[in-house]
Backbone as JSON Lines, residues from 0, in Angstrom:
{"i":0,"aa":"M","n":[-7.16,1.99,-5.27],"ca":[-6.47,2.07,-4.08],"c":[-7.78,1.37,-3.03]}
{"i":1,"aa":"T","n":[-7.44,0.6,-2.32],"ca":[-8.22,-0.09,-1.6],"c":[-8.42,0.61,-0.23]}
{"i":2,"aa":"D","n":[-9.53,0.33,0.62],"ca":[-9.82,0.98,1.75],"c":[-8.67,1.07,2.83]}
{"i":3,"aa":"S","n":[-7.98,0.0,2.87],"ca":[-6.86,-0.18,3.81],"c":[-5.5,0.6,3.46]}
{"i":4,"aa":"G","n":[-5.57,1.08,2.12],"ca":[-4.31,1.78,1.7],"c":[-3.47,0.71,1.05]}
{"i":5,"aa":"T","n":[-3.78,-0.44,0.72],"ca":[-3.02,-1.27,-0.02],"c":[-3.16,-0.89,-1.66]}
{"i":6,"aa":"P","n":[-2.04,-0.89,-2.29],"ca":[-2.12,-0.31,-3.69],"c":[-3.1,-1.27,-4.69]}
{"i":7,"aa":"E","n":[-3.91,-0.3,-5.27],"ca":[-4.6,-0.91,-6.34],"c":[-4.23,-0.12,-7.62]}
{"i":8,"aa":"S","n":[-3.96,0.94,-7.44],"ca":[-3.82,1.63,-8.34],"c":[-2.55,2.38,-8.27]}
{"i":9,"aa":"A","n":[1.17,4.34,-9.28],"ca":[2.12,4.93,-8.43],"c":[2.57,5.55,-9.4]}
{"i":10,"aa":"P","n":[8.31,6.5,-12.15],"ca":[8.53,7.81,-11.58],"c":[8.17,8.95,-12.31]}
{"i":11,"aa":"V","n":[7.22,9.78,-12.37],"ca":[7.01,10.59,-13.33],"c":[7.1,12.0,-12.41]}
{"i":12,"aa":"A","n":[6.8,11.98,-11.37],"ca":[7.18,13.27,-10.52],"c":[7.22,12.69,-9.08]}
{"i":13,"aa":"T","n":[7.98,13.54,-8.11],"ca":[8.15,13.25,-6.85],"c":[6.87,13.41,-5.92]}
{"i":14,"aa":"H","n":[6.61,12.61,-4.71],"ca":[5.8,12.69,-4.05],"c":[5.8,14.13,-3.39]}
{"i":15,"aa":"G","n":[4.56,14.91,-3.44],"ca":[4.35,16.24,-3.08],"c":[4.48,17.21,-3.96]}
{"i":16,"aa":"T","n":[4.77,16.89,-5.29],"ca":[5.14,17.84,-6.22],"c":[3.73,18.17,-6.94]}
{"i":17,"aa":"R","n":[3.41,19.37,-7.44],"ca":[2.23,19.53,-8.25],"c":[2.09,18.77,-9.56]}
{"i":18,"aa":"R","n":[0.93,17.98,-9.69],"ca":[0.86,17.25,-10.65],"c":[0.03,17.74,-11.86]}
{"i":19,"aa":"P","n":[0.48,17.47,-13.13],"ca":[-0.05,18.28,-14.45],"c":[-1.54,17.94,-14.54]}
{"i":20,"aa":"G","n":[-2.2,18.91,-15.01],"ca":[-3.66,18.6,-15.29],"c":[-4.0,18.46,-16.64]}
{"i":21,"aa":"G","n":[-5.31,18.7,-17.06],"ca":[-5.68,18.4,-18.33],"c":[-5.43,17.17,-19.15]}
{"i":22,"aa":"R","n":[-4.95,17.27,-20.31],"ca":[-4.94,16.05,-21.05],"c":[-3.73,15.12,-20.56]}
{"i":23,"aa":"T","n":[-2.7,15.88,-20.07],"ca":[-1.65,14.96,-19.49],"c":[-2.14,14.08,-18.4]}
{"i":24,"aa":"A","n":[-2.88,14.74,-17.4],"ca":[-3.33,13.96,-16.33],"c":[-4.34,12.81,-16.75]}
{"i":25,"aa":"R","n":[-5.11,13.26,-17.94],"ca":[-6.06,12.09,-18.38],"c":[-5.27,10.89,-19.09]}
{"i":26,"aa":"T","n":[-4.21,11.35,-19.71],"ca":[-3.16,10.21,-20.18],"c":[-2.83,9.25,-19.17]}
{"i":27,"aa":"R","n":[-2.26,10.11,-18.08],"ca":[-1.64,9.42,-17.13],"c":[-2.67,8.37,-16.27]}
{"i":28,"aa":"V","n":[-3.83,8.73,-16.22],"ca":[-4.93,7.98,-15.53],"c":[-5.3,6.88,-16.56]}
{"i":29,"aa":"A","n":[-5.42,7.08,-17.95],"ca":[-5.73,6.17,-18.61],"c":[-4.56,4.83,-18.71]}
{"i":30,"aa":"V","n":[-3.47,5.51,-18.53],"ca":[-2.25,4.55,-18.77],"c":[-2.23,3.8,-17.22]}
{"i":31,"aa":"R","n":[-2.62,4.38,-16.03],"ca":[-2.79,3.77,-14.99],"c":[-3.78,2.74,-14.93]}
{"i":32,"aa":"D","n":[-4.84,3.05,-15.27],"ca":[-6.13,2.0,-15.44],"c":[-5.67,1.05,-16.27]}
{"i":33,"aa":"A","n":[-5.04,0.92,-17.47],"ca":[-4.62,-0.07,-18.19],"c":[-3.53,-0.96,-17.73]}
{"i":34,"aa":"V","n":[-2.74,-0.35,-16.8],"ca":[-1.86,-1.09,-16.06],"c":[-2.45,-2.11,-14.87]}
{"i":35,"aa":"L","n":[-3.34,-1.31,-14.22],"ca":[-4.19,-2.22,-13.17],"c":[-4.86,-3.24,-13.92]}
{"i":36,"aa":"T","n":[-5.66,-2.96,-14.82],"ca":[-6.25,-4.17,-15.5],"c":[-5.44,-5.15,-15.93]}
{"i":37,"aa":"G","n":[-4.32,-4.81,-16.71],"ca":[-3.34,-5.76,-17.02],"c":[-2.79,-6.73,-15.96]}
{"i":38,"aa":"L","n":[-2.51,-6.12,-14.81],"ca":[-2.03,-6.87,-13.83],"c":[-2.95,-7.95,-12.99]}
{"i":39,"aa":"T","n":[-4.24,-7.11,-13.23],"ca":[-5.17,-8.13,-12.73],"c":[-5.53,-9.22,-13.37]}
{"i":40,"aa":"E","n":[-5.43,-9.09,-14.82],"ca":[-5.76,-10.11,-15.55],"c":[-4.62,-11.2,-15.85]}
{"i":41,"aa":"H","n":[-3.32,-10.63,-15.92],"ca":[-2.23,-11.37,-16.54],"c":[-1.15,-11.36,-15.48]}
{"i":42,"aa":"G","n":[-1.05,-10.66,-14.33],"ca":[-0.02,-10.4,-13.52],"c":[1.18,-9.76,-14.19]}
{"i":43,"aa":"Y","n":[2.28,-9.52,-13.34],"ca":[3.33,-8.72,-13.93],"c":[4.13,-9.37,-14.88]}
{"i":44,"aa":"P","n":[4.29,-10.74,-14.9],"ca":[5.0,-11.38,-16.14],"c":[4.14,-11.3,-17.33]}
{"i":45,"aa":"G","n":[2.97,-10.91,-17.4],"ca":[2.01,-11.23,-18.5],"c":[1.71,-9.79,-19.12]}
{"i":46,"aa":"L","n":[2.19,-8.91,-18.38],"ca":[1.86,-7.52,-18.94],"c":[2.78,-6.95,-20.05]}
{"i":47,"aa":"T","n":[2.27,-6.29,-20.91],"ca":[3.24,-5.79,-22.1],"c":[2.8,-4.48,-22.29]}
{"i":48,"aa":"V","n":[3.92,-3.94,-22.96],"ca":[3.58,-2.37,-23.54],"c":[2.43,-2.48,-24.57]}
{"i":49,"aa":"E","n":[2.47,-3.33,-25.19],"ca":[1.51,-3.52,-26.32],"c":[-0.16,-3.54,-25.67]}
{"i":50,"aa":"Y","n":[-0.01,-4.36,-24.57],"ca":[-1.45,-4.39,-23.79],"c":[-1.77,-3.14,-23.3]}
{"i":51,"aa":"V","n":[-0.88,-2.39,-22.62],"ca":[-1.14,-0.99,-22.08],"c":[-1.56,0.0,-23.27]}
{"i":52,"aa":"A","n":[-1.0,-0.15,-24.3],"ca":[-1.24,0.97,-25.37],"c":[-2.57,0.55,-26.05]}
{"i":53,"aa":"E","n":[-2.9,-0.67,-26.05],"ca":[-4.27,-0.96,-26.62],"c":[-5.33,-0.68,-25.71]}
{"i":54,"aa":"H","n":[-5.24,-0.82,-24.33],"ca":[-6.34,-0.59,-23.57],"c":[-6.3,0.94,-22.87]}
{"i":55,"aa":"S","n":[-5.13,1.6,-23.12],"ca":[-5.3,3.02,-22.94],"c":[-5.5,4.0,-23.91]}
{"i":56,"aa":"G","n":[-5.18,3.53,-25.21],"ca":[-5.42,4.38,-26.29],"c":[-4.22,5.4,-26.46]}
{"i":57,"aa":"V","n":[-3.11,5.09,-25.65],"ca":[-2.01,5.82,-25.76],"c":[-0.86,5.24,-26.66]}
{"i":58,"aa":"H","n":[-0.11,5.63,-27.6],"ca":[0.63,5.1,-28.55],"c":[1.83,4.63,-27.82]}
{"i":59,"aa":"K","n":[2.4,3.48,-28.32],"ca":[3.66,2.89,-27.74],"c":[4.82,3.72,-27.7]}
{"i":60,"aa":"T","n":[4.97,4.65,-28.68],"ca":[5.98,5.61,-28.78],"c":[6.03,6.59,-27.57]}
{"i":61,"aa":"T","n":[4.6,7.02,-27.25],"ca":[4.34,7.96,-26.01],"c":[4.78,7.07,-24.98]}
{"i":62,"aa":"L","n":[4.33,5.92,-24.65],"ca":[4.6,5.14,-23.34],"c":[5.98,4.93,-23.16]}
{"i":63,"aa":"Y","n":[6.91,4.71,-24.29],"ca":[8.21,4.41,-24.04],"c":[8.96,5.87,-23.62]}
{"i":64,"aa":"R","n":[8.46,6.89,-24.44],"ca":[9.01,8.4,-24.2],"c":[8.81,8.81,-22.88]}
{"i":65,"aa":"R","n":[7.57,8.6,-22.33],"ca":[7.24,9.11,-20.92],"c":[7.61,8.3,-19.84]}
{"i":66,"aa":"W","n":[7.32,6.94,-20.1],"ca":[7.62,5.99,-18.76],"c":[8.87,5.26,-19.05]}
{"i":67,"aa":"G","n":[9.32,4.94,-20.18],"ca":[10.57,4.18,-20.33],"c":[10.35,2.7,-20.62]}
{"i":68,"aa":"G","n":[9.04,2.34,-20.35],"ca":[8.83,0.9,-20.34],"c":[7.89,0.67,-19.29]}
{"i":69,"aa":"L","n":[7.76,-0.64,-19.17],"ca":[6.6,-1.19,-18.09],"c":[7.06,-1.0,-16.62]}
{"i":70,"aa":"E","n":[8.39,-1.05,-16.45],"ca":[8.7,-0.7,-14.96],"c":[8.28,0.73,-14.48]}
{"i":71,"aa":"G","n":[8.48,1.66,-15.41],"ca":[8.05,3.01,-15.21],"c":[6.59,3.15,-15.07]}
{"i":72,"aa":"M","n":[5.82,2.36,-15.91],"ca":[4.34,2.64,-15.84],"c":[3.98,1.9,-14.54]}
{"i":73,"aa":"V","n":[4.44,0.72,-14.19],"ca":[4.04,0.13,-12.8],"c":[4.27,1.18,-11.87]}
{"i":74,"aa":"A","n":[5.61,1.6,-11.84],"ca":[6.04,2.41,-10.71],"c":[5.08,3.81,-10.65]}
{"i":75,"aa":"D","n":[4.55,4.4,-11.68],"ca":[3.84,5.41,-11.64],"c":[2.48,5.17,-11.3]}
{"i":76,"aa":"A","n":[2.04,4.09,-11.47],"ca":[0.6,3.41,-10.83],"c":[0.64,3.49,-9.43]}
{"i":77,"aa":"L","n":[1.81,3.13,-8.89],"ca":[1.98,3.09,-7.43],"c":[2.25,4.6,-6.98]}
{"i":78,"aa":"D","n":[2.9,5.38,-7.51],"ca":[3.1,6.65,-7.18],"c":[1.64,7.36,-7.22]}
{"i":79,"aa":"M","n":[0.81,7.18,-7.94],"ca":[-0.6,7.86,-7.98],"c":[-1.32,7.36,-6.86]}
{"i":80,"aa":"A","n":[-1.13,5.98,-6.46],"ca":[-1.77,5.65,-5.39],"c":[-1.7,6.39,-4.05]}
{"i":81,"aa":"C","n":[-0.27,6.84,-4.06],"ca":[-0.03,7.74,-2.85],"c":[-0.78,9.16,-2.9]}
{"i":82,"aa":"E","n":[-1.58,9.42,-4.07],"ca":[-2.01,10.81,-3.98],"c":[-3.63,10.78,-3.51]}
{"i":83,"aa":"D","n":[-3.97,9.73,-2.86],"ca":[-5.4,9.64,-2.58],"c":[-5.41,10.32,-1.06]}
{"i":84,"aa":"D","n":[-6.63,10.25,-0.68],"ca":[-7.02,11.01,0.7],"c":[-7.18,9.97,1.87]}
{"i":85,"aa":"W","n":[-6.74,8.79,1.54],"ca":[-6.96,7.84,2.5],"c":[-6.39,8.16,3.9]}
{"i":86,"aa":"T","n":[-7.37,7.9,5.09],"ca":[-6.76,8.12,6.48],"c":[-7.14,6.92,7.29]}
{"i":87,"aa":"P","n":[-6.06,6.6,8.16],"ca":[-6.46,5.46,9.16],"c":[-7.78,5.69,9.97]}
{"i":88,"aa":"P","n":[-8.31,4.5,10.57],"ca":[-9.67,4.54,11.17],"c":[-9.26,5.29,12.64]}
{"i":89,"aa":"D","n":[-10.29,5.93,13.1],"ca":[-10.43,6.76,14.38],"c":[-11.57,6.15,15.1]}
{"i":90,"aa":"T","n":[-11.36,5.03,16.03],"ca":[-12.5,4.5,16.81],"c":[-12.65,4.92,18.0]}
{"i":91,"aa":"G","n":[-11.6,5.74,18.61],"ca":[-11.73,6.32,20.03],"c":[-10.69,5.62,20.91]}
{"i":92,"aa":"S","n":[-10.22,4.45,20.48],"ca":[-9.17,3.69,21.37],"c":[-8.08,3.24,20.5]}
{"i":93,"aa":"L","n":[-7.0,2.92,21.08],"ca":[-5.86,2.36,20.38],"c":[-6.17,0.9,20.09]}
{"i":94,"aa":"E","n":[-6.92,0.15,21.19],"ca":[-7.43,-1.24,20.67],"c":[-8.07,-1.31,19.43]}
{"i":95,"aa":"G","n":[-9.06,-0.35,19.33],"ca":[-10.13,-0.42,18.19],"c":[-9.42,-0.06,17.05]}
{"i":96,"aa":"D","n":[-8.51,0.97,17.12],"ca":[-7.73,1.38,15.76],"c":[-6.92,0.38,15.23]}
{"i":97,"aa":"L","n":[-6.07,-0.32,16.23],"ca":[-5.24,-1.44,15.72],"c":[-6.05,-2.6,15.02]}
{"i":98,"aa":"R","n":[-7.11,-2.96,15.82],"ca":[-7.95,-3.94,15.21],"c":[-8.58,-3.66,13.97]}
{"i":99,"aa":"A","n":[-8.99,-2.32,13.68],"ca":[-9.64,-1.9,12.44],"c":[-8.51,-1.89,11.18]}
{"i":100,"aa":"L","n":[-7.2,-1.39,11.69],"ca":[-6.26,-1.47,10.68],"c":[-5.96,-2.8,10.14]}
{"i":101,"aa":"A","n":[-5.9,-3.68,11.05],"ca":[-5.72,-5.29,10.67],"c":[-6.7,-5.72,9.96]}
{"i":102,"aa":"R","n":[-7.9,-5.32,10.24],"ca":[-9.07,-6.08,9.55],"c":[-9.23,-5.37,8.08]}
{"i":103,"aa":"Q","n":[-8.73,-4.19,7.9],"ca":[-8.82,-3.57,6.57],"c":[-7.73,-4.34,5.76]}
{"i":104,"aa":"V","n":[-6.61,-4.77,6.26],"ca":[-5.56,-5.59,5.33],"c":[-6.51,-6.87,5.08]}
{"i":105,"aa":"V","n":[-7.12,-7.49,5.89],"ca":[-7.77,-8.83,5.41],"c":[-9.07,-8.48,4.58]}
{"i":106,"aa":"D","n":[-9.64,-7.46,4.53],"ca":[-10.69,-7.12,3.8],"c":[-10.03,-6.86,2.27]}
{"i":107,"aa":"S","n":[-8.82,-6.27,2.21],"ca":[-8.27,-5.98,0.95],"c":[-8.13,-7.06,0.15]}
{"i":108,"aa":"F","n":[-7.91,-8.37,0.77],"ca":[-7.44,-9.49,0.08],"c":[-8.54,-10.67,0.34]}
{"i":109,"aa":"A","n":[-9.55,-10.32,0.65],"ca":[-10.68,-11.33,0.98],"c":[-11.16,-11.58,-0.39]}
{"i":110,"aa":"D","n":[-11.3,-10.67,-1.41],"ca":[-12.04,-11.05,-2.55],"c":[-10.9,-11.19,-3.67]}
{"i":111,"aa":"P","n":[-10.78,-12.46,-4.06],"ca":[-9.46,-12.77,-5.07],"c":[-9.29,-11.56,-6.24]}
{"i":112,"aa":"A","n":[-10.58,-11.14,-6.92],"ca":[-10.47,-10.34,-7.71],"c":[-9.99,-8.92,-7.43]}
{"i":113,"aa":"R","n":[-10.54,-8.51,-5.99],"ca":[-10.01,-7.34,-5.63],"c":[-8.53,-7.47,-5.34]}
{"i":114,"aa":"A","n":[-8.12,-8.28,-4.94],"ca":[-6.64,-8.64,-4.28],"c":[-5.75,-8.73,-5.4]}
{"i":115,"aa":"A","n":[-6.23,-8.95,-6.66],"ca":[-5.3,-9.44,-7.67],"c":[-4.3,-8.24,-8.18]}
{"i":116,"aa":"A","n":[-4.72,-7.04,-8.22],"ca":[-3.93,-5.99,-8.51],"c":[-2.83,-5.74,-7.49]}
{"i":117,"aa":"P","n":[-3.05,-5.57,-6.14],"ca":[-2.13,-5.42,-5.11],"c":[-1.13,-6.57,-5.04]}
{"i":118,"aa":"T","n":[-1.59,-7.73,-5.24],"ca":[-0.85,-8.92,-5.01],"c":[0.32,-8.66,-6.11]}
{"i":119,"aa":"A","n":[-0.25,-8.3,-7.49],"ca":[0.61,-8.25,-8.53],"c":[1.7,-7.12,-8.38]}
{"i":120,"aa":"F","n":[1.48,-6.3,-7.86],"ca":[2.15,-5.09,-7.42],"c":[3.5,-5.64,-6.69]}
{"i":121,"aa":"V","n":[3.07,-6.46,-5.58],"ca":[4.24,-7.2,-4.86],"c":[5.21,-7.91,-5.69]}
{"i":122,"aa":"A","n":[4.4,-8.9,-6.4],"ca":[4.99,-9.81,-7.37],"c":[6.06,-8.91,-8.42]}
{"i":123,"aa":"A","n":[5.63,-7.85,-8.84],"ca":[6.4,-6.9,-9.61],"c":[7.52,-6.24,-8.93]}
{"i":124,"aa":"A","n":[7.47,-5.93,-7.66],"ca":[8.41,-5.53,-6.89],"c":[9.62,-6.58,-6.46]}
{"i":125,"aa":"L","n":[9.35,-7.68,-6.72],"ca":[10.21,-8.77,-6.52],"c":[11.12,-8.95,-7.9]}
{"i":126,"aa":"Q","n":[10.47,-8.33,-8.81],"ca":[11.26,-8.57,-10.17],"c":[11.96,-7.3,-10.94]}
{"i":127,"aa":"S","n":[11.45,-6.09,-10.25],"ca":[11.68,-4.88,-10.92],"c":[12.23,-4.1,-9.79]}
{"i":128,"aa":"P","n":[13.58,-3.54,-9.84],"ca":[13.93,-2.61,-8.86],"c":[13.27,-1.2,-8.75]}
{"i":129,"aa":"Q","n":[12.65,-0.82,-10.09],"ca":[11.97,0.4,-9.94],"c":[10.68,0.12,-9.33]}
{"i":130,"aa":"A","n":[10.02,-0.89,-9.69],"ca":[8.83,-1.14,-8.86],"c":[8.83,-1.42,-7.33]}
{"i":131,"aa":"A","n":[9.93,-2.05,-7.13],"ca":[10.3,-2.26,-5.57],"c":[10.53,-1.02,-4.81]}
{"i":132,"aa":"S","n":[11.17,0.17,-5.47],"ca":[11.3,1.41,-4.96],"c":[10.07,2.13,-4.76]}
{"i":133,"aa":"A","n":[9.15,2.15,-5.69],"ca":[7.78,2.76,-5.63],"c":[7.01,1.91,-4.61]}
{"i":134,"aa":"L","n":[6.96,0.83,-4.48],"ca":[6.22,0.16,-3.46],"c":[6.82,0.37,-2.32]}
{"i":135,"aa":"R","n":[8.06,0.48,-2.0],"ca":[8.73,1.06,-0.62],"c":[8.05,2.37,-0.53]}
{"i":136,"aa":"D","n":[8.19,3.35,-1.34],"ca":[7.74,4.65,-1.25],"c":[6.22,4.62,-0.71]}
{"i":137,"aa":"F","n":[5.51,3.95,-1.63],"ca":[3.95,3.93,-1.14],"c":[3.64,3.36,0.34]}
{"i":138,"aa":"Y","n":[4.33,2.34,0.84],"ca":[4.06,1.91,2.04],"c":[4.59,2.96,3.07]}
{"i":139,"aa":"T","n":[5.79,3.64,2.7],"ca":[6.39,4.71,3.62],"c":[5.23,5.64,3.83]}
{"i":140,"aa":"V","n":[4.64,6.34,2.75],"ca":[3.57,7.14,2.95],"c":[2.44,6.7,3.68]}
{"i":141,"aa":"R","n":[2.0,5.37,3.42],"ca":[0.78,4.69,4.09],"c":[1.15,4.68,5.65]}
{"i":142,"aa":"F","n":[2.3,4.05,6.0],"ca":[2.67,3.86,7.44],"c":[2.68,5.03,8.26]}
{"i":143,"aa":"T","n":[3.37,6.3,7.54],"ca":[3.38,7.5,8.13],"c":[2.05,8.13,8.5]}
{"i":144,"aa":"R","n":[1.18,7.83,7.67],"ca":[-0.38,8.19,7.82],"c":[-0.81,7.63,9.16]}
{"i":145,"aa":"C","n":[-0.57,6.12,9.11],"ca":[-0.96,5.37,10.34],"c":[-0.61,5.85,11.59]}
{"i":146,"aa":"E","n":[0.68,6.64,11.68],"ca":[1.26,6.88,12.95],"c":[0.27,7.87,13.83]}
{"i":147,"aa":"A","n":[-0.79,8.37,12.92],"ca":[-1.55,9.25,13.7],"c":[-2.52,8.37,14.79]}
{"i":148,"aa":"V","n":[-2.51,7.04,14.43],"ca":[-3.26,6.14,15.43],"c":[-2.54,6.3,16.85]}
{"i":149,"aa":"V","n":[-1.09,6.15,16.65],"ca":[-0.49,6.14,17.82],"c":[-0.33,7.47,18.44]}
{"i":150,"aa":"A","n":[-0.14,8.52,17.77],"ca":[-0.2,9.66,18.36],"c":[-1.43,10.02,19.17]}
{"i":151,"aa":"R","n":[-2.84,9.74,18.79],"ca":[-3.93,9.95,19.42],"c":[-3.92,9.04,20.72]}
{"i":152,"aa":"A","n":[-3.25,7.77,20.81],"ca":[-3.16,6.84,22.05],"c":[-2.3,7.58,22.81]}
{"i":153,"aa":"V","n":[-1.28,8.31,22.57],"ca":[-0.29,8.93,23.47],"c":[-1.06,10.04,24.18]}
{"i":154,"aa":"T","n":[-1.81,10.85,23.44],"ca":[-2.72,11.93,23.88],"c":[-3.76,11.47,24.89]}
{"i":155,"aa":"R","n":[-4.18,10.14,24.57],"ca":[-5.32,9.69,25.64],"c":[-4.61,9.12,26.71]}
{"i":156,"aa":"G","n":[-3.35,8.83,26.84],"ca":[-2.63,8.19,27.74],"c":[-2.58,6.71,27.62]}
{"i":157,"aa":"E","n":[-2.72,6.09,26.55],"ca":[-2.76,4.74,26.23],"c":[-1.36,4.21,25.92]}
{"i":158,"aa":"A","n":[-0.47,5.05,25.7],"ca":[0.92,4.74,25.23],"c":[1.79,5.87,25.59]}
{"i":159,"aa":"A","n":[2.98,5.51,25.83],"ca":[4.18,6.3,26.35],"c":[4.41,7.15,25.33]}
{"i":160,"aa":"P","n":[4.93,8.52,25.94],"ca":[5.26,9.42,24.82],"c":[6.64,8.98,23.95]}
{"i":161,"aa":"D","n":[7.49,8.1,24.44],"ca":[8.63,7.79,23.7],"c":[8.38,6.62,22.91]}
{"i":162,"aa":"I","n":[7.22,6.22,22.51],"ca":[6.89,5.16,21.85],"c":[7.26,5.27,20.33]}
{"i":163,"aa":"D","n":[7.71,4.2,19.58],"ca":[8.02,4.19,18.19],"c":[6.77,3.93,17.34]}
{"i":164,"aa":"A","n":[5.99,4.94,16.98],"ca":[4.82,5.01,16.21],"c":[5.13,4.26,14.94]}
{"i":165,"aa":"G","n":[6.11,4.32,14.41],"ca":[6.31,3.6,12.88],"c":[6.5,2.02,13.25]}
{"i":166,"aa":"A","n":[7.28,1.76,14.16],"ca":[7.22,0.26,14.46],"c":[5.84,-0.38,14.95]}
{"i":167,"aa":"V","n":[5.18,0.29,15.37],"ca":[3.88,-0.19,16.05],"c":[2.88,-0.56,14.85]}
{"i":168,"aa":"V","n":[2.88,0.5,14.03],"ca":[1.79,0.48,12.81],"c":[2.38,-0.63,11.88]}
{"i":169,"aa":"R","n":[3.72,-0.81,11.59],"ca":[4.18,-1.83,10.81],"c":[4.09,-3.28,11.43]}
{"i":170,"aa":"A","n":[3.92,-3.39,12.76],"ca":[3.95,-4.46,13.3],"c":[2.31,-5.08,13.19]}
{"i":171,"aa":"V","n":[1.39,-4.18,13.06],"ca":[0.09,-4.8,12.91],"c":[0.07,-5.57,11.69]}
{"i":172,"aa":"S","n":[0.27,-5.08,10.61],"ca":[0.25,-5.67,9.32],"c":[1.24,-6.83,9.07]}
{"i":173,"aa":"A","n":[2.46,-6.81,9.72],"ca":[3.55,-7.57,9.2],"c":[3.04,-9.17,9.32]}
{"i":174,"aa":"P","n":[2.38,-9.65,10.33],"ca":[2.07,-11.05,10.32],"c":[1.0,-11.53,9.28]}
{"i":175,"aa":"L","n":[0.22,-10.54,8.91],"ca":[-0.64,-10.64,7.91],"c":[-0.09,-10.84,6.55]}
{"i":176,"aa":"F","n":[0.66,-9.96,6.09],"ca":[1.67,-9.95,4.88],"c":[2.41,-11.26,4.82]}
{"i":177,"aa":"L","n":[2.9,-11.66,5.86],"ca":[3.7,-12.9,6.05],"c":[2.73,-13.93,5.44]}
{"i":178,"aa":"R","n":[1.73,-14.19,6.18],"ca":[0.82,-15.25,5.62],"c":[0.36,-15.19,4.16]}
{"i":179,"aa":"L","n":[0.1,-13.71,3.71],"ca":[-0.31,-13.68,2.42],"c":[0.63,-13.81,1.29]}
{"i":180,"aa":"F","n":[1.91,-13.3,1.57],"ca":[2.85,-13.31,0.45],"c":[4.04,-14.22,0.73]}
{"i":181,"aa":"V","n":[4.36,-14.72,1.75],"ca":[5.4,-15.62,2.11],"c":[4.86,-17.2,2.14]}
{"i":182,"aa":"T","n":[4.25,-17.39,3.37],"ca":[3.58,-18.76,3.68],"c":[2.51,-19.02,2.73]}
{"i":183,"aa":"R","n":[1.8,-18.07,2.09],"ca":[0.69,-18.23,1.17],"c":[-0.58,-18.86,2.08]}
{"i":184,"aa":"E","n":[-0.79,-18.47,3.33],"ca":[-1.73,-18.99,3.99],"c":[-3.16,-18.03,4.15]}
{"i":185,"aa":"P","n":[-4.29,-18.49,4.41],"ca":[-5.37,-17.44,4.28],"c":[-5.39,-16.79,5.46]}
{"i":186,"aa":"V","n":[-6.08,-15.5,5.43],"ca":[-5.98,-14.55,6.54],"c":[-7.57,-14.32,6.7]}
{"i":187,"aa":"D","n":[-7.85,-14.11,7.87],"ca":[-9.4,-13.8,8.4],"c":[-9.33,-12.79,9.53]}
{"i":188,"aa":"E","n":[-10.4,-12.49,9.89],"ca":[-10.67,-11.63,11.09],"c":[-10.04,-12.11,12.38]}
{"i":189,"aa":"A","n":[-10.17,-13.35,12.36],"ca":[-9.5,-13.74,13.61],"c":[-8.04,-13.65,13.6]}
{"i":190,"aa":"A","n":[-7.26,-13.66,12.46],"ca":[-5.84,-13.6,12.39],"c":[-5.72,-11.8,12.61]}
{"i":191,"aa":"A","n":[-6.54,-11.24,12.1],"ca":[-6.35,-9.81,12.16],"c":[-6.5,-9.35,13.66]}
{"i":192,"aa":"D","n":[-7.46,-9.87,14.26],"ca":[-7.61,-9.56,15.74],"c":[-6.43,-10.05,16.52]}
{"i":193,"aa":"R","n":[-5.94,-11.21,16.25],"ca":[-4.77,-11.73,16.92],"c":[-3.56,-10.72,16.85]}
{"i":194,"aa":"S","n":[-3.24,-10.49,15.69],"ca":[-2.32,-9.5,15.26],"c":[-2.29,-8.13,16.19]}
{"i":195,"aa":"A","n":[-3.59,-7.68,16.14],"ca":[-3.67,-6.31,16.6],"c":[-3.49,-6.54,18.45]}
{"i":196,"aa":"A","n":[-4.12,-7.75,18.84],"ca":[-3.95,-7.81,20.19],"c":[-2.41,-8.0,20.75]}
{"i":197,"aa":"A","n":[-1.64,-8.62,19.84],"ca":[-0.29,-8.98,20.19],"c":[0.36,-7.43,20.13]}
{"i":198,"aa":"V","n":[-0.04,-6.65,19.07],"ca":[0.77,-5.45,19.14],"c":[0.24,-4.48,20.4]}
{"i":199,"aa":"L","n":[-1.04,-4.54,20.53],"ca":[-1.52,-3.96,21.97],"c":[-0.73,-4.25,23.13]}
{"i":200,"aa":"A","n":[-0.48,-5.51,23.17],"ca":[0.18,-6.09,24.44],"c":[1.55,-5.62,24.65]}
{"i":201,"aa":"A","n":[2.28,-5.58,23.45],"ca":[3.45,-5.11,23.23],"c":[3.6,-3.59,23.65]}
{"i":202,"aa":"V","n":[2.73,-2.81,23.03],"ca":[2.68,-1.44,23.53],"c":[2.63,-1.27,25.04]}
{"i":203,"aa":"R","n":[1.57,-2.02,25.63],"ca":[1.49,-1.76,27.1],"c":[2.61,-2.35,27.87]}
{"i":204,"aa":"A","n":[3.38,-3.25,27.33],"ca":[4.51,-3.77,28.07],"c":[5.72,-2.93,27.82]}
{"i":205,"aa":"G","n":[5.71,-1.7,26.91],"ca":[6.85,-0.92,26.62],"c":[7.69,-1.71,25.49]}
{"i":206,"aa":"V","n":[7.37,-2.48,24.93],"ca":[8.24,-3.11,23.95],"c":[8.7,-2.16,22.88]}
{"i":207,"aa":"Y","n":[7.69,-1.27,22.51],"ca":[8.09,-0.22,21.31],"c":[8.64,0.96,21.83]}
{"i":208,"aa":"S","n":[9.11,0.99,22.91],"ca":[9.7,2.34,23.56],"c":[10.99,2.53,22.86]}
{"i":209,"aa":"L","n":[11.2,3.83,22.4],"ca":[12.52,4.16,21.79],"c":[13.77,3.69,22.26]}
{"i":210,"aa":"G","n":[13.63,3.67,23.9],"ca":[14.85,3.47,24.62],"c":[14.97,1.86,24.99]}
{"i":211,"aa":"A","n":[13.88,1.29,24.52],"ca":[14.02,-0.33,24.91],"c":[15.02,-0.86,24.18]}
{"i":212,"aa":"G","n":[15.37,-2.12,24.79],"ca":[16.35,-3.1,23.92],"c":[17.84,-2.67,24.38]}
């Protein structure tokens, strides 16, 4: 998992359920690590069950029995990413928090080696319905955590009480993800700051009011 909450490391259990410990947990981590390494080295199209078995030390029969195949292993790697303790920045102002969130997205993809795994997860989601569902669940959890940024802004009087917090936090990263995954353009701190500034201006203009439109 990267600092920004983008997936680096995710159906074996439902979010919020108690996770097994001991040998089962170690096996799950070993498979997760092998999946991440394989995605980084070969991307989703090049990842195979044989690769995961070799690099995790878990027999192919066990992989198929517990995960059903590659789709299940990739989805579980994303599911595990939701189990971390990442929290959004708290700079003391909505402007600072939005800028910090946007810059974390940029930082996560600035280094090609570091960006390889989360980029591969997105590619996997385009080819696998199971991976797509897991990626959607991952970002649902991340964006829900980020809503604390907006809640603090409301408390400080920087935003109206009827603001759509979910729409605000999604809008910060949306232009950056467009450049990263659709137009394949580079992103930098300037792009991050522009995105944050645009969202801040929209918040102040009441664009994200639940009664707007």
